DRENDO-1510 file (C-alpha; in Angstrom, 1 decimal, always signed):
<recs>
REC; n; res; u; v; w
REC; 1; MET; +10.4; +7.0; +10.4 .
REC; 2; PRO; +11.2; +3.2; +10.5 .
REC; 3; LYS; +14.3; +4.0; +8.4 .
REC; 4; LEU; +15.4; +6.7; +10.8 .
REC; 5; THR; +14.8; +4.5; +13.8 .
REC; 6; SER; +16.9; +1.6; +12.3 .
REC; 7; ARG; +19.8; +3.9; +11.4 .
REC; 8; SER; +19.6; +5.7; +14.8 .
REC; 9; SER; +19.9; +2.3; +16.5 .
REC; 10; CYS; +23.0; +1.5; +14.4 .
REC; 11; LEU; +24.5; +4.9; +15.2 .
REC; 12; LEU; +24.0; +4.3; +18.9 .
REC; 13; ALA; +25.7; +0.9; +18.6 .
REC; 14; SER; +28.6; +2.5; +16.7 .
REC; 15; LEU; +29.1; +5.3; +19.1 .
REC; 16; LEU; +29.2; +2.9; +22.1 .
REC; 17; SER; +31.7; +0.8; +20.2 .
REC; 18; LEU; +34.0; +3.7; +19.2 .
REC; 19; GLY; +37.2; +3.2; +21.1 .
REC; 20; GLY; +40.4; +5.1; +21.7 .
REC; 21; CYS; +39.1; +8.1; +23.7 .
REC; 22; ALA; +41.5; +9.9; +26.0 .
REC; 23; SER; +41.3; +9.2; +29.7 .
REC; 24; GLN; +42.7; +10.4; +33.1 .
REC; 25; ALA; +41.4; +7.4; +35.0 .
REC; 26; PRO; +43.7; +5.4; +37.4 .
REC; 27; ALA; +46.3; +3.0; +36.1 .
REC; 28; ASN; +45.5; -0.5; +35.1 .
REC; 29; PRO; +45.3; -2.5; +38.4 .
REC; 30; ASP; +46.3; -5.7; +36.5 .
REC; 31; TYR; +49.4; -4.1; +34.8 .
REC; 32; ASP; +52.3; -6.4; +34.4 .
REC; 33; PRO; +55.3; -4.6; +32.7 .
REC; 34; SER; +56.7; -8.0; +31.6 .
REC; 35; LYS; +53.7; -8.4; +29.2 .
REC; 36; PRO; +53.7; -6.4; +26.0 .
REC; 37; HIS; +49.9; -6.4; +25.7 .
REC; 38; HIS; +49.6; -4.6; +29.0 .
REC; 39; THR; +49.7; -0.8; +29.3 .
REC; 40; LEU; +49.5; +1.5; +32.3 .
REC; 41; GLN; +45.9; +2.4; +31.3 .
REC; 42; GLY; +44.7; -1.0; +30.0 .
REC; 43; PHE; +45.6; -3.4; +27.2 .
REC; 44; ARG; +46.5; -3.5; +23.5 .
REC; 45; ASN; +46.7; -6.1; +20.8 .
REC; 46; ASN; +49.8; -8.3; +20.2 .
REC; 47; TYR; +50.4; -7.2; +16.6 .
REC; 48; ALA; +50.5; -3.8; +14.9 .
REC; 49; HIS; +47.4; -3.0; +12.8 .
REC; 50; GLU; +45.7; +0.0; +11.3 .
REC; 51; GLN; +43.7; +2.0; +13.8 .
REC; 52; LYS; +40.7; +4.1; +12.7 .
REC; 53; GLY; +40.1; +7.4; +14.4 .
REC; 54; ALA; +37.1; +9.7; +14.9 .
REC; 55; ALA; +37.3; +11.2; +11.4 .
REC; 56; ASP; +37.0; +7.7; +9.9 .
REC; 57; PHE; +34.1; +6.8; +12.2 .
REC; 58; TRP; +32.1; +9.9; +11.1 .
REC; 59; ARG; +33.0; +9.2; +7.4 .
REC; 60; TRP; +31.5; +5.7; +7.9 .
REC; 61; GLN; +28.4; +7.1; +9.5 .
REC; 62; TRP; +28.0; +9.7; +6.7 .
REC; 63; GLN; +28.2; +6.9; +4.1 .
REC; 64; ARG; +25.6; +4.9; +6.0 .
REC; 65; TRP; +23.1; +7.9; +6.2 .
REC; 66; THR; +23.6; +9.0; +2.6 .
REC; 67; GLY; +24.0; +5.6; +0.9 .
REC; 68; PRO; +21.3; +3.2; -0.2 .
REC; 69; ARG; +19.4; +1.5; +2.5 .
REC; 70; ILE; +20.5; -2.1; +3.1 .
REC; 71; GLU; +17.6; -4.6; +2.8 .
REC; 72; HIS; +17.7; -7.8; +5.0 .
REC; 73; ASP; +16.0; -11.0; +3.9 .
REC; 74; LEU; +15.3; -12.6; +7.2 .
REC; 75; SER; +13.7; -15.6; +5.5 .
REC; 76; GLN; +17.2; -16.8; +4.6 .
REC; 77; ILE; +18.2; -17.0; +8.3 .
REC; 78; PRO; +17.5; -20.7; +9.2 .
REC; 79; ARG; +15.8; -21.4; +12.5 .
REC; 80; VAL; +14.8; -24.6; +14.3 .
REC; 81; GLN; +13.1; -25.4; +17.6 .
REC; 82; PRO; +15.7; -26.8; +20.0 .
REC; 83; ASP; +15.0; -30.2; +21.7 .
REC; 84; LEU; +14.9; -28.8; +25.2 .
REC; 85; ALA; +14.2; -32.1; +26.8 .
REC; 86; TYR; +17.3; -33.6; +25.2 .
REC; 87; LEU; +19.4; -30.7; +26.4 .
REC; 88; ALA; +18.1; -31.0; +30.0 .
REC; 89; ALA; +18.8; -34.7; +30.1 .
REC; 90; ASN; +22.2; -34.7; +28.4 .
REC; 91; ARG; +25.2; -35.4; +30.5 .
REC; 92; GLN; +27.3; -37.6; +28.3 .
REC; 93; HIS; +27.4; -36.2; +24.8 .
REC; 94; THR; +29.4; -33.2; +23.7 .
REC; 95; THR; +26.9; -30.9; +22.0 .
REC; 96; VAL; +26.8; -27.3; +20.7 .
REC; 97; THR; +23.6; -25.3; +20.3 .
REC; 98; TRP; +23.6; -21.9; +18.6 .
REC; 99; ILE; +21.3; -19.5; +20.5 .
REC; 100; GLY; +22.2; -16.6; +18.1 .
REC; 101; HIS; +25.0; -14.1; +17.4 .
REC; 102; ALA; +27.9; -15.2; +19.8 .
REC; 103; THR; +25.7; -17.0; +22.3 .
REC; 104; VAL; +26.4; -20.7; +22.2 .
REC; 105; LEU; +25.4; -23.4; +24.6 .
REC; 106; LEU; +28.2; -26.0; +25.0 .
REC; 107; GLN; +27.6; -29.3; +26.8 .
REC; 108; ILE; +30.9; -31.0; +27.6 .
REC; 109; GLY; +32.0; -33.2; +30.4 .
REC; 110; GLY; +28.5; -33.0; +32.0 .
REC; 111; LEU; +28.8; -29.2; +32.2 .
REC; 112; ASN; +26.5; -26.6; +30.6 .
REC; 113; ILE; +28.6; -23.7; +29.3 .
REC; 114; LEU; +27.3; -20.4; +27.8 .
REC; 115; THR; +29.5; -18.1; +25.7 .
REC; 116; ASP; +28.8; -14.4; +25.5 .
REC; 117; PRO; +25.2; -14.7; +26.8 .
REC; 118; VAL; +22.8; -12.1; +25.4 .
REC; 119; PHE; +19.1; -12.8; +25.9 .
REC; 120; SER; +17.8; -9.3; +25.7 .
REC; 121; GLU; +15.9; -7.9; +22.8 .
REC; 122; ARG; +18.5; -5.2; +22.0 .
REC; 123; ALA; +22.3; -5.2; +22.0 .
REC; 124; SER; +22.3; -1.9; +23.9 .
REC; 125; PRO; +22.4; -0.3; +27.3 .
REC; 126; LEU; +18.9; +1.1; +26.7 .
REC; 127; SER; +15.7; -0.9; +26.3 .
REC; 128; PHE; +14.1; +1.5; +23.8 .
REC; 129; ILE; +17.0; +2.1; +21.3 .
REC; 130; GLY; +19.9; +0.2; +19.9 .
REC; 131; PRO; +20.2; -2.7; +17.5 .
REC; 132; PRO; +17.1; -5.0; +18.0 .
REC; 133; ARG; +17.2; -8.7; +17.8 .
REC; 134; ARG; +16.0; -9.4; +14.2 .
REC; 135; VAL; +15.4; -13.2; +14.6 .
REC; 136; PRO; +13.6; -14.4; +17.8 .
REC; 137; LEU; +15.4; -16.3; +20.5 .
REC; 138; PRO; +15.0; -20.1; +20.1 .
REC; 139; ALA; +14.6; -20.4; +23.9 .
REC; 140; THR; +14.6; -18.2; +26.9 .
REC; 141; LEU; +17.4; -18.5; +29.4 .
REC; 142; SER; +15.0; -20.1; +31.9 .
REC; 143; GLN; +14.2; -22.9; +29.4 .
REC; 144; LEU; +17.8; -24.0; +29.1 .
REC; 145; PRO; +19.4; -26.4; +31.5 .
REC; 146; ARG; +21.0; -24.8; +34.6 .
REC; 147; ILE; +24.2; -23.0; +33.4 .
REC; 148; ASP; +27.4; -24.1; +35.2 .
REC; 149; VAL; +29.9; -21.9; +33.4 .
REC; 150; VAL; +29.8; -18.6; +31.5 .
REC; 151; LEU; +32.6; -17.5; +29.2 .
REC; 152; ILE; +32.7; -13.8; +28.3 .
REC; 153; SER; +35.1; -12.8; +25.5 .
REC; 154; HIS; +34.9; -9.0; +25.9 .
REC; 155; ASN; +32.6; -6.2; +27.2 .
REC; 156; HIS; +30.8; -4.9; +24.1 .
REC; 157; TYR; +27.0; -4.8; +24.4 .
REC; 158; ASP; +26.4; -7.6; +21.9 .
REC; 159; HIS; +28.6; -9.9; +24.0 .
REC; 160; LEU; +28.0; -8.7; +27.6 .
REC; 161; ASP; +24.4; -8.0; +28.6 .
REC; 162; GLN; +23.6; -6.6; +32.0 .
REC; 163; ALA; +20.1; -8.1; +32.2 .
REC; 164; THR; +21.3; -11.5; +31.2 .
REC; 165; ILE; +24.0; -11.4; +33.8 .
REC; 166; ALA; +21.4; -10.5; +36.4 .
REC; 167; ALA; +19.2; -13.4; +35.4 .
REC; 168; LEU; +22.1; -15.8; +35.5 .
REC; 169; LYS; +23.1; -14.6; +39.0 .
REC; 170; GLN; +19.6; -15.5; +40.2 .
REC; 171; GLN; +19.1; -18.8; +38.3 .
REC; 172; ALA; +17.6; -21.7; +40.1 .
REC; 173; GLY; +20.3; -23.9; +41.7 .
REC; 174; GLY; +22.7; -20.9; +42.2 .
REC; 175; PRO; +24.8; -18.7; +39.9 .
REC; 176; PRO; +27.3; -20.1; +37.4 .
REC; 177; GLN; +31.1; -19.8; +37.5 .
REC; 178; PHE; +32.1; -16.8; +35.3 .
REC; 179; ILE; +35.4; -17.0; +33.5 .
REC; 180; VAL; +36.5; -13.7; +32.0 .
REC; 181; PRO; +39.4; -11.7; +30.7 .
REC; 182; LEU; +41.2; -9.2; +33.0 .
REC; 183; GLY; +39.1; -6.2; +33.9 .
REC; 184; ILE; +35.7; -7.7; +33.3 .
REC; 185; ASP; +35.9; -9.2; +36.8 .
REC; 186; ARG; +35.6; -5.6; +38.2 .
REC; 187; TRP; +32.5; -4.9; +36.1 .
REC; 188; LEU; +30.9; -8.2; +37.3 .
REC; 189; ALA; +31.8; -7.3; +40.9 .
REC; 190; ASN; +29.9; -4.0; +40.5 .
REC; 191; GLU; +26.9; -6.1; +39.4 .
REC; 192; GLY; +27.1; -8.2; +42.5 .
REC; 193; VAL; +28.5; -11.3; +40.8 .
REC; 194; GLN; +30.9; -13.3; +43.1 .
REC; 195; HIS; +31.9; -16.5; +41.3 .
REC; 196; VAL; +34.4; -15.0; +38.9 .
REC; 197; GLN; +37.7; -16.3; +37.6 .
REC; 198; LYS; +39.8; -13.7; +35.7 .
REC; 199; LEU; +42.4; -14.7; +33.2 .
REC; 200; ASP; +45.2; -13.1; +31.2 .
REC; 201; TRP; +46.1; -14.4; +27.7 .
REC; 202; TRP; +47.6; -17.8; +27.8 .
REC; 203; GLN; +46.5; -18.4; +31.4 .
REC; 204; GLN; +44.1; -21.3; +32.3 .
REC; 205; THR; +41.8; -22.6; +34.9 .
REC; 206; SER; +40.2; -25.9; +35.3 .
REC; 207; LEU; +36.8; -27.4; +36.5 .
REC; 208; PRO; +35.9; -30.9; +37.3 .
REC; 209; GLY; +34.2; -32.8; +34.5 .
REC; 210; MET; +32.6; -36.3; +34.5 .
REC; 211; ALA; +35.7; -37.9; +33.0 .
REC; 212; GLY; +38.4; -35.7; +34.4 .
REC; 213; PRO; +39.3; -32.0; +34.5 .
REC; 214; LEU; +38.0; -29.5; +31.9 .
REC; 215; ALA; +40.8; -27.0; +31.2 .
REC; 216; ILE; +39.8; -23.5; +30.0 .
REC; 217; HIS; +42.5; -21.3; +28.4 .
REC; 218; LEU; +42.1; -17.6; +27.5 .
REC; 219; VAL; +43.8; -16.9; +24.2 .
REC; 220; PRO; +44.4; -13.7; +22.3 .
REC; 221; ALA; +42.2; -12.0; +19.7 .
REC; 222; GLN; +42.7; -8.8; +17.8 .
REC; 223; HIS; +40.0; -6.5; +19.2 .
REC; 224; TRP; +39.3; -3.9; +21.8 .
REC; 225; SER; +37.0; -3.1; +24.7 .
REC; 226; LYS; +34.6; -0.2; +25.6 .
REC; 227; ARG; +31.2; +0.2; +27.2 .
REC; 228; SER; +30.7; +4.0; +27.6 .
REC; 229; LEU; +31.1; +6.9; +25.3 .
REC; 230; PHE; +34.1; +8.3; +27.1 .
REC; 231; GLY; +36.9; +7.1; +29.3 .
REC; 232; ASP; +37.0; +3.3; +29.4 .
REC; 233; GLY; +38.6; +2.3; +26.0 .
REC; 234; ASN; +40.7; -0.9; +26.3 .
REC; 235; ARG; +40.5; -0.8; +30.2 .
REC; 236; SER; +39.5; -4.5; +30.1 .
REC; 237; LEU; +41.0; -7.3; +28.1 .
REC; 238; TRP; +39.4; -9.3; +25.3 .
REC; 239; GLY; +40.1; -12.8; +23.9 .
REC; 240; GLY; +38.8; -16.3; +23.0 .
REC; 241; PHE; +38.7; -19.5; +24.9 .
REC; 242; VAL; +40.2; -23.0; +24.3 .
REC; 243; LEU; +38.5; -25.8; +26.1 .
REC; 244; GLU; +40.4; -29.1; +26.6 .
REC; 245; TYR; +38.6; -32.2; +27.9 .
REC; 246; ALA; +39.1; -35.9; +27.5 .
REC; 247; GLY; +41.6; -35.4; +24.7 .
REC; 248; ARG; +39.5; -33.0; +22.7 .
REC; 249; ARG; +39.9; -29.3; +22.1 .
REC; 250; LEU; +37.2; -26.7; +21.3 .
REC; 251; TRP; +37.8; -23.0; +20.6 .
REC; 252; PHE; +35.5; -20.1; +20.9 .
REC; 253; ALA; +37.1; -17.2; +19.1 .
REC; 254; GLY; +35.0; -14.4; +20.5 .
REC; 255; ASP; +35.3; -11.3; +18.3 .
REC; 256; THR; +38.3; -10.4; +16.2 .
REC; 257; GLY; +40.1; -9.0; +13.3 .
REC; 258; TYR; +42.7; -11.1; +11.4 .
REC; 259; SER; +46.2; -11.3; +12.9 .
REC; 260; ARG; +49.2; -13.6; +13.5 .
REC; 261; ASP; +47.5; -14.5; +16.8 .
REC; 262; PHE; +45.9; -17.4; +15.1 .
REC; 263; HIS; +49.2; -18.9; +14.0 .
REC; 264; ASP; +50.2; -18.6; +17.7 .
REC; 265; ILE; +47.1; -20.4; +18.8 .
REC; 266; GLY; +47.6; -23.1; +16.2 .
REC; 267; ARG; +51.2; -23.7; +17.4 .
REC; 268; ARG; +50.0; -24.2; +20.9 .
REC; 269; PHE; +46.7; -26.1; +20.4 .
REC; 270; ALA; +46.4; -27.6; +16.9 .
REC; 271; PRO; +44.5; -29.6; +16.0 .
REC; 272; ILE; +41.3; -28.0; +17.2 .
REC; 273; ASP; +38.5; -30.5; +17.0 .
REC; 274; PHE; +35.7; -27.8; +16.8 .
REC; 275; ALA; +36.0; -24.1; +16.4 .
REC; 276; MET; +33.4; -21.3; +16.7 .
REC; 277; ILE; +34.6; -18.4; +14.5 .
REC; 278; PRO; +32.9; -15.1; +13.7 .
REC; 279; VAL; +31.7; -14.7; +10.1 .
REC; 280; GLY; +29.5; -11.5; +10.3 .
REC; 281; ALA; +29.6; -7.7; +11.0 .
REC; 282; TYR; +32.4; -7.0; +8.5 .
REC; 283; ALA; +31.3; -4.2; +6.1 .
REC; 284; PRO; +32.6; -1.8; +5.1 .
REC; 285; ARG; +36.0; -3.5; +5.0 .
REC; 286; TRP; +37.9; -0.2; +5.0 .
REC; 287; PHE; +36.6; +0.5; +8.5 .
REC; 288; MET; +35.9; -3.0; +9.9 .
REC; 289; ARG; +39.0; -4.9; +8.8 .
REC; 290; ALA; +41.1; -4.5; +11.9 .
REC; 291; GLN; +38.3; -5.5; +14.3 .
REC; 292; HIS; +36.0; -7.9; +12.5 .
REC; 293; ILE; +37.0; -10.7; +10.1 .
REC; 294; ASN; +35.0; -11.5; +7.0 .
REC; 295; PRO; +34.1; -15.1; +5.9 .
REC; 296; ALA; +37.3; -15.5; +3.7 .
REC; 297; GLU; +39.4; -14.5; +6.7 .
REC; 298; ALA; +37.4; -16.9; +8.9 .
REC; 299; VAL; +38.3; -19.8; +6.5 .
REC; 300; GLN; +41.9; -18.8; +6.8 .
REC; 301; ILE; +41.7; -18.8; +10.6 .
REC; 302; HIS; +40.1; -22.2; +10.4 .
REC; 303; ARG; +43.3; -23.4; +8.7 .
REC; 304; ASP; +45.6; -21.3; +10.9 .
REC; 305; VAL; +44.5; -23.0; +14.1 .
REC; 306; GLY; +44.3; -26.4; +12.6 .
REC; 307; ALA; +40.5; -26.8; +13.0 .
REC; 308; ARG; +38.9; -30.1; +12.0 .
REC; 309; GLN; +35.4; -28.6; +11.9 .
REC; 310; SER; +34.2; -25.0; +12.5 .
REC; 311; MET; +30.9; -23.2; +12.8 .
REC; 312; GLY; +30.2; -19.6; +12.0 .
REC; 313; ILE; +29.0; -17.3; +14.8 .
REC; 314; HIS; +28.5; -13.5; +15.2 .
REC; 315; TRP; +25.9; -13.2; +12.4 .
REC; 316; GLY; +22.2; -13.5; +11.7 .
REC; 317; THR; +20.9; -11.8; +14.8 .
REC; 318; PHE; +21.8; -8.1; +15.2 .
REC; 319; VAL; +22.4; -5.6; +12.5 .
REC; 320; LEU; +25.7; -4.0; +13.5 .
REC; 321; THR; +27.4; -3.1; +10.3 .
REC; 322; ASP; +26.7; -2.6; +6.6 .
REC; 323; GLU; +26.2; -6.1; +5.1 .
REC; 324; ALA; +22.8; -7.7; +4.9 .
REC; 325; LEU; +22.1; -10.0; +7.8 .
REC; 326; GLU; +22.0; -13.0; +5.5 .
REC; 327; GLN; +25.1; -12.1; +3.5 .
REC; 328; PRO; +27.5; -14.4; +5.5 .
REC; 329; ILE; +25.6; -17.4; +4.1 .
REC; 330; HIS; +26.7; -16.5; +0.6 .
REC; 331; ASP; +30.1; -15.1; +1.4 .
REC; 332; LEU; +31.1; -18.1; +3.5 .
REC; 333; HIS; +30.0; -20.5; +0.7 .
REC; 334; ALA; +32.1; -18.5; -1.8 .
REC; 335; ALA; +35.1; -18.5; +0.6 .
REC; 336; ARG; +34.9; -22.3; +1.1 .
REC; 337; GLN; +34.9; -22.8; -2.6 .
REC; 338; GLN; +37.8; -20.5; -3.2 .
REC; 339; ALA; +39.8; -22.3; -0.5 .
REC; 340; GLY; +38.8; -25.8; -1.7 .
REC; 341; LEU; +37.3; -26.5; +1.7 .
REC; 342; PRO; +34.4; -29.0; +2.0 .
REC; 343; ASP; +31.1; -27.6; +3.1 .
REC; 344; SER; +31.1; -29.9; +6.1 .
REC; 345; ALA; +34.4; -28.5; +7.4 .
REC; 346; PHE; +33.0; -25.0; +8.1 .
REC; 347; SER; +29.2; -24.7; +8.4 .
REC; 348; LEU; +26.5; -22.4; +9.6 .
REC; 349; PHE; +24.0; -23.6; +12.1 .
REC; 350; ALA; +20.3; -22.7; +12.2 .
REC; 351; ILE; +19.4; -20.6; +15.2 .
REC; 352; GLY; +18.3; -23.0; +17.8 .
REC; 353; GLU; +20.1; -26.0; +16.2 .
REC; 354; THR; +21.9; -28.5; +18.4 .
REC; 355; ARG; +24.6; -30.8; +17.0 .
REC; 356; ARG; +26.3; -33.7; +18.8 .
REC; 357; LEU; +29.9; -33.2; +17.9 .
REC; 358; PHE; +31.4; -36.6; +18.3 .
REC; 359; ALA; +29.8; -40.0; +17.6 .
REC; 360; ASP; +31.9; -41.5; +20.4 .
REC; 361; ASP; +33.0; -39.0; +23.0 .
REC; 362; ALA; +35.8; -41.4; +24.1 .
REC; 363; ALA; +37.2; -41.7; +20.6 .
REC; 364; ALA; +39.0; -39.4; +18.3 .
REC; 365; ALA; +37.0; -36.7; +16.6 .
REC; 366; SER; +35.2; -37.9; +13.5 .
REC; 367; PRO; +35.9; -36.0; +10.2 .
REC; 368; ALA; +32.3; -36.6; +9.2 .
REC; 369; ARG; +29.5; -34.0; +9.5 .
REC; 370; PRO; +28.2; -33.9; +13.2 .
REC; 371; HIS; +24.9; -35.5; +13.9 .
REC; 372; GLU; +22.1; -33.0; +14.0 .
REC; 373; VAL; +20.1; -33.6; +17.1 .
REC; 374; SER; +17.4; -31.0; +16.4 .
REC; 375; GLN; +15.2; -30.9; +13.3 .
REC; 376; PRO; +13.4; -27.9; +11.8 .
REC; 377; ALA; +10.0; -27.3; +13.4 .
REC; 378; PRO; +7.0; -27.0; +11.2 .
REC; 379; GLY; +6.8; -23.6; +9.5 .
REC; 380; LEU; +10.4; -22.7; +10.2 .
REC; 381; ALA; +13.0; -22.2; +7.6 .
REC; 382; ALA; +15.4; -25.0; +6.8 .
REC; 383; ALA; +19.1; -24.3; +6.4 .
REC; 384; PRO; +19.8; -23.0; +2.9 .
REC; 385; ASN; +21.9; -24.9; +0.5 .
REC; 386; GLY; +25.6; -24.3; +1.0 .
REC; 387; ALA; +25.2; -23.0; +4.6 .
</recs>
């Protein structure tokens, strides 16, 4: 029965992420006919790509059920205990802490920023079925510093979690500012969230930082949106975020397939001082290619956007696709070697790990490996060689 439960959870996640269903719902309230990625019913990607249909989806599910079971070696997923006292006190240093999957705590300009916050035990609308968290959270939401800003890339359940949003809304000191793509603002409004700024691709907003304004830009990704089995495919937009502060640029890619969008981002924003790029949930390639990059494509994107340093996200937490949970460790290592990229240029964090990005936050970005603030706690796995 554990085998059946695991595969049933994956099937639920796959069904909830199956897009392209027909709909008779009202027209897109954000529709702008001058923008090619807008449609009357929602949104679409900038560049043409292969789109899989229902027959392809069920072919994939049949292969999953009839093929060999994938074994996951969780001992290879590195974990450390975060220095919560340091994170609570820090107001000067630019730091990044990997909470797991696409949830990252950024500290920049005296602000605490969370990306795609998911603190539930399942990436699912249901508490009893759906992909479970395979590696424990390094900290609860209440243990983190008060969150000032939340960035949400799109509405899939492994990126937008209802229970976490409710907890953020009620956090001590007041709710954070939410910055989201078009359409997600309406979902948040239905949840009673009031502090929301919606953005279209290439639009920006700004917030006051300690040394000047923090500009936050929504940039394109090749993906899609959906939260129910029927009727809401691509009704809300998706994307990534570029953060500009004190002469530095950080980029959170969100979730994406490979496209010319990254050349476009590079032309506008290169060099990127630090990038957070997905490296997991990519198998089988015949089905996932258009929506999820693999590590080799992640390395190419690192180059496309002119990133000085990158970290891999979207791996090591939830089993969503058909590669082993630890496989990105090995595939990213091979991709770096194939591309002639130094290990320090594109690395994987331990879950819970904090790194201070810049030795001097007033100077140019250092090409050296960032200082690692947190250290492995006793009994926890250290980062594997080549990660």
